[in-house]
N, C-alpha and C positions, 0 to 999 in steps of 0.2 A: 590556445585554450582548448579547442576541440581535440587536438591530437593528445594533449595531457590527459584530458578526461577519458578519452577512449583507450589510452594505454593504461590507465587505472582500471577501468572496467575490465579490460581483457586479460591483464597479466597478474591480477590479484591471485595469489595461490589459495587452494590447489587447483592444478589442472584436472578437469573432469575426464575420467576414463569410463567408457561404455563398452558393451559387447562388441559393437561395430568398431571401436578403437583398437581392439585386440585383433580384429580381422585386418585392418589397415596395416598395423605393425607387421603381422605375419606375411602379408603379401609384399609390403615394402622391404622386407629382409631378403627377398628373392632377387636374382640377378636381373638387370634391366633387359638383357637379351632373352630372358626366358619367357615361354608362353603363359606361364603361371602369373607373371607380373602383369601383362597387358590384357589377359583373358582370364583373370582370377574371379573370385567371388564378389569383388567390389570394382567400382570404376576406377581407372588407373591414375587419376590425378592426385588423389589424397594419398594413395601408397607412395607415389613419387614424392610428394611433399614431405612425407614421413622420413622416406629415405635421405632427403636432403637435410632435414632439421635433426633427426637422430634421437629425440627425447620428447616426451609430453610437454616439458616446460618450454622447450625451444620451438615446438610445433605451435603451442597457443601464442607465444610471442611474435613468431613470424607471421601467423596468419592475422594477427591483430594489426601489425605494422602495415600489412598488404591492405587491410580493411580501411586503416586511416588514409592511406594513399589514394585508395579508389573512390571513398566518399568525398575526400577533398578535391579530387579531379572532377567528380560530377558536380560539386558545389560551384566550382570555378566555371565549368561549362555551362551550367544553367545560368549563371551571371552574365555570360556573354549574350544571351538572349535578350538582354535589356540594355538600354543606353547607359554610359558611364554615370555614376552618381548613386543616389540613395536606392534607386530601384534595383540596381546590380547588387549593392551590398545586402539589401534585405533578402533578395532571392537566394543568395549564396549562403548566408547565415541560417536561413530556414532549412535548407537542404542539409546543412552540416547538423543542425539540430535534429532532424529526422534520422540522421545516421547514428544517433545516441540512443534511440528508443529501445525499449527492452526486447521486442522481437527481432530487432537487427542485431544488437550488440551482445545478447546473452550467449550466442554460439560461439564467441571468441574464446571462452573459458574451456570449451570442449574439444576433444580430439574426435572430431566428426567432419562432415563435409559441408555443412550449412554455412560456415563462416566464409570459406573461399567461395562458395556458390553465390553468397550475398555480395561479395566483392565483385565478382564476375557480372552480376547483375548491375551494380552501380557502373561499372565500366561500360557495359552494353548500352545502358541508357546514355551515357556521356558520348560515347562514340556514334550512336545513332543520331544524336542531336548535331554533332560536328559533320557527319556525312550529309545530313540534310541541309546544313548551312552552306557547305561547300564541297560537292563530290569530288574526290580525288582518289587516285589509286592507293596511296598509303592509307587514307581514312578508311577505304573500303577493306583493305586488308586487315587493319586493326579491328574493324567491326567484326569481320569473320572470326578473327582470333578470339574476340571477347566471347562470342556465342559458342565457339568450340571449347573454350575454357569452362564455360558453365556446363556444357553437355558432358565433359570429361569429368566434372566434379560429382555429378549425380544423374543417374540414368533418366529420372523424370524430366530433366532439363533438355533432353534430346529434341523435345518438342519446339525448342527455341530455333535452332538452326534449321530444322525441318519446315516449320511453317514460314519462318522468315525467307528461306530459300524459294519455297513455292510462290510466296507473296511477291518477292522481287521478280521472279521470273515472269509472272503474269503481268506485272506493272511494266516490265521492260518491253513486252510484246504489245500491250494495249496503248502505252504512251510512247511508242517508238518514234524517236526524232533524229537527232544527230548520230552518226555512225559511232563516234568515240564514246559517247554516254551509253548508248545501247550496248556496245561491247563490254564496257566496265559493269553495267548492271547484270548483263548475262554471266560474266565471269564471277561476280560476286554471288549470284544465285547458285551457279554450278558448285562453287567452293563451299557454300553453306550446306548444300545437299550432300556433297561428299563427306563433309565433316559429320553430318547426321548419320550417313551411311556407315562410316567407320565406327561410330559409337554404337549403332544398332548391332553391328557385327561382333563387337566385344561382349554385347549382352547375351546375343544367340550362342556364340562360341563358348562362353562361360557357363551357360545354363542358369544365369541369374533370372531369366523370364520364367523358368519353371518354379523357382523359389517364390517369386512374387505371385504367381498364379495360385500355388498352394495356399498362400495366405488368404486370397480372395475365396477359394473354395471353402476354407474352414467357416468363414463368417457370412458368405454371401450366396451360397449354393447349398451346402451340406445340412443347414438347418431347415430347408425348405423342400418338402417332398416333390413338388411340381418341378422345381429346378433340377433336382437330382434326377427325375425321370427324364427331362430334356437331355441332360448330359449322358444318361445311360443309353438313350436312343442314338446318341452320336458317338457310341463306343466306350464310354466309361464303365469299367467293371464294378462289381461289389455294391450294386444299387441297394440290395436287400439289407447288407450289413451296415451300411451308411444310415438308412432309415431307422434301423433298429437301434443304433448307437444314438441317433438324434432323439429318439423317443425315451431313452433312459437317462438323458442328461437332465440334471437338476435346473430349475428355472434360474435365469440369469440375475445377477444382482440388479437392483433398482437403477435404472438409467443407463444400463449397458445392453449390448445386443447379444443374442444367443449365438454361441460359437460351438462347433462340433469338430473335435480333434481326434481323428482316427490315428492309431500308431502306425505310421507308415513303414516302421521298421519291423512290425510283426508279420508273421507268415500269412495271417488271415487277410492282410491288406497288401501283400506283395504285388499283386496284379495291378492294383490301383496305383501304387507307388511307380511302377514301371510305365503305366498309361500317362500319369502326370508329367513324367519326365520325357516321354516321347511325344505325347499329343496334347497335353494340358494347355499349353499356350495357344496353339492354333484353334483348339475347340473354344476356349474362352473368347478368343478374338471373334470367332464366328458367332458365339452368343450375343456379344455386344453389337456386332453388325445387324444381326437379325432382331434384336431388342434395342433399337436405338434410344428409346425413352429410358432404358435402364441407366445409360450414361449420365443422363441429365437429372433424373428424378430420384434415382437411388441415394445420392448424397444427401438429399433433403429429408429422407425418412428419419424418424426419431423413435427410439434411440438410434444414434448413428451406427451403421452396420460396419464397425471396425472394433479391433481389440488391442490392448497394450497401448493404450492412447492417452495416458495421463489424465483421464477424465475430460479431455478436451481442453485442457489448460495448459497453454505454452510455457508458463512459469514453472511447470514441473520439470522442465529440462534445465532450469537456471540453477546457478550455485546458491546455496543457502546464505552465503555471505557476499552476495551480489551487490554491485554498485548500480543502483537505478536512476533513470533520468525522470524528473518530475514532468517532463513534456510528453511522456508517453501517452497519457489520455488524450491530449490535445492533437498531437501528430499521428497518432494511431488509433483513431476512434473506432467505436463499434460499428457494425454493418449499417445499423440505423442512421447513425450520425454520418457515416461515410456517404450514404445515399443523399443525405441532406447536403452535404458539401458538394457532390456532383450537381444536384438541382440549383443550388446557388451559383456555382460556376457557369452553367448554362445560361441562367437568367442574366448574369453579369455580362457574358459574352454577347449575347443578343442585344441586350440593353445598351452596351457601349459600341455596338456595331463594329466589333472586332473581327478582322479577317484572319482566320487561322493560317499561319505560315506552314511551309513544309515541316519545319522541326516540331510544331505543335500537332501537326496531323500524324507524324511518326510516333509522338508521345501517346496520343490517343490510341494508335494501333497496338503499341506495347502494353497499354492497359488492358485492351481487349485480349491479347495474347496471354496476359496473366490469368484471366478467366479460363482459357484453354488450357494452360498449364496446371491450374488447380484440378480441373477435371481429369486431366490425364494422370496426375499424381494420385488422386483419390482412386480412381478406377484401376490404377496399376498396382496397388498393394492393399490388402485387407488389414494391415496393422499400422499404427503410428500415423493415422492420417493427419493429425494435428501438426506433426513435424513435417511430414512429407509435402503438405500443401503450402508450407510457409513462404517459399520462394514465389510462387504464383501469387499469394496474397500480398507480398511485399511489392510486387510488380504492380498490382492494382493501386495500392495505397500511394506509391511513389508516382504514378502516372497521375493520379487525382491531385496530388499535392502540387505538381509542376503545372498542371492545367489550371488549378486555382490561382497560383502565383501569376500566370499568364493573364488570367481574367482580370486581376486587381491591379496589376503593375504595368502591363504593357501599355505604351502610349496609344491613344485613340486613333491618331493618324496612320492609316495602313502604311504609308511610305516610310514613317519613322518606326513602325512596328516590325519592319523587315528584321527577322532575327538572324543576323549574320555575325560570324566569329570575328572579333577584332584582333585575336591573338595570332592566328595563323599557324597555331600548333595543332598537332594531331590530338 
């Protein structure tokens, strides 16, 4: 039933084509051996998938099938956290239902990166649980592969292998025990960091970092003279022209942030364009390092300092004839209700005196990583923040859901609550 509903959601025509879709097709048409394919204007996984599928219709059908498989595997894996019986069935069905909610399923209709990234996220959660249940080399390798998959799909997801690699490396040295487990953890951490390093190299080599920084400058720097002055003191040219352009801009529409768009192709801003391409990314990174509150507090300002953002409504990316799940308001609640679910979960866990198993601790860590992913995505690009932060938000929602299931379904006896895999599969 789940597979049929998701296939209906994802393959109902037409396939949605966006500007990014055309970029994926153009890059995917290049040779696999060319630098333009691996170091083009987009992360390489989606162009590779386009090359394999060959048409928009095949693309959306293929990513929908992968989505069904990934969320089905996650549901099965979450089920192994509980004893055989109704607890296992309820947990698995709940996760399958979560896989049908609009913020997860709407991307299957689009030739974009979000659907594959969501599938990678589901696999990452499933493989993290299995690795925590029983650490083995094949499970560790699969876990690294899932994180690499996510990072190859979207640049903002590079945070996953990067932070996971550092975290596992620290854990390996702090909790050093047997030689074989230590070596496996060390190898896993190094593989994750190498994966993150490769993805960072594709970003820098392609110049995608300069494009993203340009969007940030448009809406988070150029409209504010004090910030323009700081960047000018660190080498950015054309301060006077930028401030003059900002002064002549009409007031932004109600509920939208002010943005200033100098014509970087015009001769008067030629030096600015060259500076952005050569030094914009490093200077913007220095700005965030020296203004750490900016990273956390800037996303909270209203109106939100982003543009081309669908008025903050994720449904603006959905097809007009979309098939929606009636469970979306329940399984994807607003921030206020989500915080309430977290509070209830904590109360139940402490009230029932449940002892969090390693798998539960891993889920909690992935939820916190979702917060970091959202901050990285928001600060990484000045436009389409609603779309760019959706994977991190999905991480948070999914972690909270699994924690809630653990709180209400796990047996109270810690011995019985040991969340071990009974299938033995990866």
